[in-house]
C-alpha positions as CSV (number, residue, x, y, z in Angstrom):
1,M,-23.1,8.3,10.1
2,S,-25.7,8.7,12.9
3,D,-25.9,11.8,15.1
4,K,-24.8,9.7,18.0
5,S,-21.7,8.4,16.2
6,N,-20.9,11.9,14.9
7,N,-21.2,13.3,18.4
8,Q,-18.9,10.6,19.8
9,G,-16.4,11.2,17.0
10,R,-16.3,15.0,17.8
11,A,-15.9,14.2,21.5
12,Y,-13.0,11.9,20.8
13,E,-11.4,14.6,18.7
14,Y,-11.7,17.0,21.6
15,I,-10.1,14.8,24.2
16,C,-7.3,13.8,21.8
17,L,-6.6,17.5,21.3
18,R,-6.7,18.3,25.0
19,T,-4.5,15.3,25.9
20,L,-2.0,16.4,23.3
21,R,-2.0,19.9,24.8
22,D,-1.6,18.6,28.4
23,E,1.2,16.1,27.5
24,I,3.1,18.5,25.2
25,D,2.9,21.2,27.9
26,K,5.2,19.1,30.0
27,F,8.0,19.7,27.5
28,R,7.4,22.9,25.6
29,S,5.1,25.9,24.9
30,V,1.8,24.8,23.2
31,N,-1.4,26.6,22.3
32,I,-4.8,25.4,21.1
33,V,-6.6,27.3,18.4
34,E,-10.1,27.7,19.8
35,N,-12.0,28.0,16.5
36,S,-15.6,27.0,15.8
37,C,-14.6,23.3,15.3
38,Y,-13.1,23.3,18.7
39,S,-16.3,24.7,20.2
40,A,-18.4,22.0,18.5
41,A,-16.0,19.3,19.7
42,E,-16.1,20.7,23.3
43,K,-19.9,20.7,23.2
44,A,-20.0,17.1,22.1
45,W,-17.6,16.2,24.9
46,N,-19.8,17.8,27.5
47,T,-22.7,15.5,26.4
48,L,-20.8,12.3,27.5
49,S,-21.2,10.6,30.8
50,D,-18.4,10.6,33.3
51,E,-17.8,6.9,32.5
52,M,-17.5,7.5,28.8
53,K,-15.2,10.5,29.5
54,G,-12.9,8.2,31.5
55,I,-12.7,5.7,28.6
56,Y,-11.9,8.4,26.1
57,K,-9.2,9.9,28.3
58,I,-7.4,6.5,28.7
59,S,-7.7,5.8,24.9
60,S,-6.3,9.2,23.9
61,K,-3.4,9.3,26.4
62,T,-2.3,5.8,25.3
63,A,-2.1,7.0,21.7
64,V,-0.5,10.4,22.4
65,I,2.4,8.9,24.3
66,R,3.2,6.6,21.4
67,I,2.9,9.4,18.8
68,F,5.6,11.3,20.7
69,E,7.9,8.3,20.0
70,L,7.1,8.5,16.3
71,E,7.4,12.3,16.0
72,P,10.1,13.8,18.2
73,R,9.6,17.3,16.8
74,I,6.4,17.5,18.8
75,I,8.1,17.7,22.2
76,E,11.5,19.2,21.4
77,N,11.7,22.7,22.9
78,D,13.1,25.2,20.4
79,N,11.7,28.3,22.1
80,D,8.8,28.5,19.6
81,V,5.1,27.9,20.3
82,L,3.5,24.7,18.9
83,E,-0.1,25.0,17.7
84,L,-2.9,22.5,17.9
85,M,-6.2,22.8,16.0
86,I,-9.2,20.9,14.8
87,Q,-10.0,21.2,11.1
88,A,-13.5,21.6,9.6
89,D,-15.1,18.5,8.3
90,N,-15.5,20.0,4.8
91,K,-11.7,19.9,4.4
92,G,-12.2,16.2,3.6
93,K,-14.0,17.1,0.4
94,G,-10.8,18.8,-0.8
95,G,-8.7,15.8,0.0
96,D,-7.5,16.6,3.5
97,V,-8.8,13.9,5.9
98,R,-6.8,15.2,8.9
99,D,-9.0,16.1,11.9
100,I,-6.2,17.5,14.1
101,L,-3.2,19.5,13.0
102,I,0.0,19.8,15.0
103,I,1.9,22.8,13.7
104,R,5.3,24.5,14.3
105,K,5.3,27.6,12.1
106,S,8.8,28.6,12.9
107,I,10.2,25.5,11.1
108,Q,7.3,25.3,8.6
109,W,6.4,21.8,9.9
110,E,3.1,20.1,10.6
111,I,1.6,16.7,10.8
112,G,-2.0,15.6,11.0
113,L,-4.1,13.0,12.8
114,S,-7.3,11.4,11.5
115,I,-9.4,10.5,14.6
116,K,-11.8,7.6,14.5
117,H,-14.0,6.2,17.3
118,N,-14.9,2.5,17.0
119,H,-15.0,2.5,13.2
120,F,-12.5,2.0,10.3
121,A,-14.4,3.6,7.4
122,V,-12.3,5.6,5.0
123,K,-15.0,7.6,3.2
124,H,-18.7,8.0,2.9
125,S,-18.8,9.3,-0.7
126,R,-22.0,9.7,-2.7
127,I,-23.0,8.6,-6.2
128,G,-25.9,10.4,-7.7
129,Q,-28.0,11.6,-10.7
130,K,-25.8,14.6,-11.2
131,L,-22.7,13.7,-9.2
132,D,-19.7,13.1,-11.5
133,F,-17.7,10.8,-9.2
134,G,-14.9,10.4,-11.8
135,A,-14.2,14.2,-11.8
136,K,-14.3,14.4,-8.0
137,W,-12.4,11.2,-7.2
138,Y,-9.6,11.1,-9.7
139,G,-10.0,14.2,-11.8
140,I,-11.4,12.6,-15.0
141,P,-15.1,13.3,-15.9
142,C,-17.3,10.2,-16.3
143,S,-17.8,9.1,-19.8
144,Q,-21.1,9.3,-21.8
145,D,-21.2,5.5,-21.5
146,Y,-21.4,5.8,-17.8
147,W,-24.2,8.4,-17.9
148,N,-26.1,6.3,-20.3
149,D,-25.9,3.3,-18.0
150,V,-27.0,5.0,-14.9
151,R,-29.7,7.3,-16.3
152,P,-32.5,4.6,-16.2
153,V,-31.8,3.9,-12.6
154,F,-31.8,7.5,-11.4
155,N,-34.9,8.2,-13.5
156,Y,-36.6,5.3,-11.7
157,L,-35.5,6.7,-8.3
158,V,-36.7,10.2,-9.2
159,S,-40.1,8.7,-10.1
160,E,-40.3,6.9,-6.7
161,K,-39.1,10.0,-4.9
162,N,-42.1,11.9,-6.3
163,K,-44.3,9.2,-4.9
164,K,-42.6,9.6,-1.5
165,T,-41.7,5.9,-1.5
166,L,-39.6,4.6,1.3
167,F,-36.4,3.0,0.1
168,D,-37.1,-0.2,2.1
169,N,-40.4,-0.5,0.3
170,L,-38.9,-0.7,-3.2
171,P,-39.9,-4.1,-4.7
172,D,-36.4,-5.1,-5.9
173,K,-33.8,-2.6,-4.9
174,E,-31.0,-5.1,-5.5
175,N,-31.7,-5.7,-9.2
176,D,-33.3,-2.3,-9.9
177,V,-30.8,-0.1,-8.1
178,Y,-27.7,-1.6,-6.5
179,I,-26.5,-4.0,-9.2
180,P,-26.9,-1.7,-12.3
181,L,-25.3,1.2,-10.5
182,L,-22.4,-0.9,-9.3
183,K,-21.9,-2.5,-12.7
184,A,-21.7,1.0,-14.2
185,F,-19.3,2.1,-11.5
186,I,-17.0,-1.0,-12.2
187,D,-17.2,-0.4,-16.0
188,E,-16.3,3.3,-15.7
189,I,-13.3,2.8,-13.5
190,S,-12.0,-0.1,-15.6
191,R,-12.5,2.0,-18.8
192,Q,-10.7,5.1,-17.4
193,S,-7.8,3.2,-15.9
194,Q,-7.0,1.7,-19.3
195,T,-6.7,5.1,-20.8
196,H,-5.2,6.9,-17.8
197,P,-2.6,4.8,-16.1
198,D,-2.5,7.1,-13.0
199,V,-6.1,6.4,-12.0
200,P,-5.0,3.9,-9.3
201,R,-2.7,6.4,-7.7
202,R,-5.3,9.2,-7.9
203,L,-8.0,6.9,-6.4
204,V,-5.9,6.2,-3.4
205,E,-5.0,9.8,-2.9
206,Y,-8.7,10.7,-3.0
207,L,-9.7,7.9,-0.6
208,L,-6.8,8.5,1.9
209,G,-6.2,12.2,1.3
210,K,-3.5,14.4,-0.3
211,Y,-1.5,14.8,3.0
212,D,0.3,12.3,5.1
213,F,-1.2,11.5,8.4
214,Y,-1.6,9.1,11.3
215,K,-5.0,7.5,11.8
216,V,-5.9,7.1,15.5
217,I,-8.7,4.6,16.1
218,S,-10.2,4.0,19.5
219,I,-11.5,0.4,19.8
220,D,-13.2,0.6,23.2
221,N,-14.5,-3.0,23.5
222,Q,-10.9,-4.3,23.1
223,R,-9.4,-1.6,25.3
224,R,-6.9,-0.6,22.7
225,T,-6.1,2.3,20.5
226,Q,-4.6,1.6,17.0
227,I,-2.3,4.0,15.2
228,Q,-1.9,3.5,11.5
229,S,0.8,5.4,9.5
230,Y,0.0,6.8,6.1
231,N,3.3,8.1,5.0
232,L,2.5,8.5,1.2
233,H,4.8,11.5,0.6
234,G,7.5,11.0,3.2
235,T,6.6,13.9,5.5
236,L,6.0,11.8,8.6
237,N,8.6,10.5,11.1
238,Q,11.2,13.2,10.7
239,D,14.2,13.6,13.0
240,G,14.2,16.2,15.7
241,I,17.3,18.3,16.5
242,N,18.6,16.0,19.2
243,R,16.4,12.9,18.9
244,K,15.3,10.4,16.3
245,P,12.0,8.6,16.2
246,S,12.1,5.3,18.1
247,I,10.1,3.6,15.4
248,E,10.9,3.9,11.7
249,I,7.9,4.7,9.4
250,P,8.6,3.7,5.8
251,I,7.3,5.6,2.8
252,V,4.3,3.9,1.2
253,L,4.3,3.3,-2.5
254,L,1.0,4.2,-4.3
255,P,-0.5,1.7,-6.7
256,T,0.1,1.7,-10.5
257,R,-2.5,-0.8,-11.8
258,I,-5.9,-2.3,-11.0
259,I,-5.7,-6.1,-10.7
260,R,-9.4,-6.7,-10.1
261,L,-12.6,-4.8,-9.5
262,D,-15.7,-6.9,-9.1
263,F,-18.7,-7.8,-6.9
264,V,-18.0,-9.6,-3.6
265,P,-19.3,-13.1,-4.0
266,N,-23.0,-13.5,-2.9
267,K,-23.4,-9.7,-2.3
268,T,-25.4,-7.4,-4.5
269,N,-24.4,-4.2,-2.8
270,T,-20.6,-4.4,-2.4
271,V,-17.6,-4.5,-4.8
272,E,-14.0,-4.9,-4.0
273,L,-11.0,-3.2,-5.7
274,Y,-7.6,-5.0,-5.7
275,M,-4.5,-3.1,-6.8
276,D,-0.8,-3.8,-6.8
277,G,1.2,-3.2,-3.8
278,G,-1.3,-4.8,-1.4
279,W,-4.0,-2.1,-1.8
280,Q,-7.5,-3.4,-1.4
281,F,-10.8,-1.5,-0.8
282,S,-14.5,-2.4,-0.5
283,F,-17.3,-0.2,-1.7
284,R,-20.7,-0.9,-0.1
285,I,-23.6,1.1,-1.6
286,H,-26.6,2.0,0.5
287,N,-29.4,4.4,0.8
288,A,-28.6,7.5,2.8
289,E,-32.2,8.5,3.5
290,K,-35.3,6.7,4.4
291,V,-37.3,8.2,1.5
292,V,-36.1,7.3,-2.0
293,A,-33.7,9.9,-3.5
294,P,-31.6,9.9,-6.7
295,S,-28.4,9.7,-4.6
296,L,-26.8,6.9,-2.6
297,K,-23.8,6.6,-0.4
298,F,-20.7,4.4,-0.4
299,D,-19.3,3.0,2.8
300,I,-15.7,2.6,1.7
301,Q,-13.3,0.5,3.8
302,I,-9.7,-0.5,3.5
303,V,-9.6,-4.3,3.3
304,G,-5.9,-4.8,2.6
305,M,-2.9,-2.5,3.0
306,P,0.7,-2.4,1.9
307,T,3.0,-3.8,4.5
308,T,4.7,-0.4,4.7
309,I,1.6,1.0,6.4
310,I,2.6,0.4,10.0
311,S,-0.2,-0.5,12.5
312,I,0.7,0.0,16.2
313,N,-1.7,-1.4,18.8
314,C,-1.6,0.6,22.0
315,I,-3.1,-1.5,24.9
316,W,-4.8,0.5,27.6
317,K,-3.4,0.1,31.1
């Protein structure tokens, strides 16, 4: 992600947090935890033009009002103090993709929001010379067959790195890098899923996080904010004391088997994963730096979702 995109993302987190605070304050006591993440988001917000700030404010308020309908516990006044906080980015490495937490300690309740600005990417995970993606992604170390398959590719990249070669100047990066790495990736996941039936479930939990959350995506050019519900463990959409959610959010079933994992036709750098229940992801591999390095990144996107993941389009007024 570019510095500009990262800055815009932090700024959107900031205004979503502030909008939550301002709107919740109309109903009950609320407090923002002003940690270092909050300070970084506020700094990013202050770099925006007045025009951009106006767009972000409209987007965030449109989403926040709808979230209240989904989560009545946010605005019910039970004489406690609700807390709002921005989480550190490194929480995602441990499986927590929530950017904003909404917490009521008195009833041991919290929900989280994953905040996106003009993009739908799920993860930007790496694959590298010494990175064991199997152990990190689904808790099963990569096999020796995998390491044997990828070793020649990474040895080649190390050699080119020592020459300070630019990645774009590699003579045939598709056949020398992308294709063999993705073939090894496909073979390894296929191998492990045959031995370990819970690999599909673990994969989704890695990609989407260990905690339930709502994804809030601002789509500026369409003047709408989309809310997606990821209720994998049934912790979202709970009743309040005197009020029920106006929209029912079902629990999403995790996959149990891989149907197909293969290259996208006519593409040398992207594979698609199809699983039961409607789960579908794409993995596009690309160089993360200009100079060759023995490490590449995946841009991972959700291509298909179960029908139980509810998407709500909030049109800006």
